[in-house]
N, C-alpha and C positions, 0 to 999 in steps of 0.2 A: 373318599371322594367328596365328602361333605366339607373338606377343608376348602376343596376349589371352588366354591360357588361363590364366597367373597370377592376373591379376586376375580372370577371370569364377571361376576356383576359389575365391578368397577372396570373394568377391561370393556366391557360391552357400552357403558356409560362414556368412557374416553373415545369410543369410534361413534356414539350417538351424540356427544357434542360437537364434533365434527360436521354435522349434516343438520344440526337443529336451526340455523339459519335457514335454510331452504325450507322447512317446515312452517315458519313464519309466514303471515300474509304479506304480499307484497307491497302494501302501504307503511307495515312496518319496516322492511328492509330499506326503504327509499327514503324514509323518514330521517332524520336529524337524531334519533334515539339511538344507543348503541345499546343492543341485549346482548350480555356473555353469558353464556349458559353454564354454570357451577354444579352440574349434576353429579359428577364425581365428589366435590364436596360435601353436597347436600345428603349422598348415602354416605359418606364420612361420619358427618353428623349423628345421623339415625345409629350408625356403629357405635360412637362413644357414647350415645345416651343408654341405646336397649342392648348393645352386644357385649360391649367392655364392662369387666368389674372392676373395683379399685385398684386390682394389683396387676390386670392386662392393659399393655396399651395397643392393643392389635390396629386401632382406628389412626394414632399418630404414625405407626410402622407404615400402613398403608396409605395413609396421607402424603410421605415422603416419596415413597415408591412410586406411586401412580401421579403425582404433582410433578416428580422427574420426566417419569413417560408423556405427560402433556406438554412439559416444558421441550424434551426432543421432538415431538410431532408437531407442535401448533406454534412456538415462539422461537423467535433467534437467541435468546439469553437462555441458559441454563441455569437452574435452581430459583428463579422468582415462583414458580407454582410449587416446586419442592419445599420451599421454605415457607410460603404462606399456609399453603394447606397444613403441613404439620405441625404450624406454630400454632396457628388458630384451634385446630383440633386439640393441641396438649392442652390449652389453656379450656376450651368447653369440657373437656375432658374433669379437669381439676375443678369446674364448676357444677357438673353434673353430680360430683360426690355429697354434694349439699342440699341438691334439689331431686324432686321424683319426676320420674320420665313419663311426662303426660304432655295432652296436646299442645296445651299453652306454653308450656318450658320450651317443648320443640319449638313453637313458632318463635318465642323470644330468643332464644338461643340461633334460632336459623335468621333470624333479621340480623342481631348483632354479629353473629359469626358470618355472612355472608358478605355484608357492611365490611366488616375489619379485613376479611380476604380480600376484597376488591381494593379498599381503600392501599393496603400493603402492597397490591401487585401495579397500581397507580404511582404510587411513590417510588417502588424501585424502577419504572420503566420511565419515570420523569427524571430522575437521578442520572440514571444510563442516557438519557435523551432519544428514547425511544418514543415519547408522547410529549407534546408542547401544548397539549389541552390547559386551559386554566380551571384552578379547583371549582371556580362557581361552573362553569360549564360541564367539567366531569359530575359535580354532585347533581347537576339538571338531566344532562344527556345521557350519561352512563352507569354512576351509582343508584339512583332512583329506578329507572326501567330493569335495572339487572336485578335487584333486591325484589321488587314485586314479580318478575318473571320467576325465580327462582323460587320464592315463596311460594309462588301458585303450584311448581312442580313440586315441592315439598307438601303440599297440603293433599294434591294427588297421590303421592307415594306412600303417605303416612300410613293409611289404614292396610296396605299391603306389606308395607316392610316392617312394623312395629313388633306384631304377634310371630313373625317369620325369624326375626333377629333374637327374640327371646326365648323362642323356642330353641335357637341353636345355640345360644348363651347357655341355656340348662344341658344341652347334650354335651358341650363343650364341658362344663366343670363336672359332670357324671364321668365323663370320659378320662379326668385329670384325678380323679379319685382313687 
């Protein structure tokens, strides 16, 4: 039963990302700012830092699966979120091997990971022709608000997820012995 917790949490975040814009105050929604919730990515980041060990890549696998689910549900191009989530989580997983999982490392990896993920998505959408936003406008009106909003979400989620994921990691290790 405990093996279903992570996919269930990720699935709930996929659903909540669709209604996240409705949770924002109307003056944010009606402005020029584009805030894209990457809540699934934030939880995958927590998984890469606190759940996976050096031999497991659950966060990368879930990144590919739930990225594809986001592509199917919310975008018209398959593989964009799947590739960007899985690739960036893989990079973060490699970096985490050299660092300790604490709040400062999580914030830095969160800023870098969210920025890189959203930029990859922007590049792919630009190449495909789904967006014609200039890079300056993208940086100011989409990337910056998206990083700030998702960083706030990361900070709110951090105290609830860190210890739970570490506990689940210990349980997983003890089961596999």
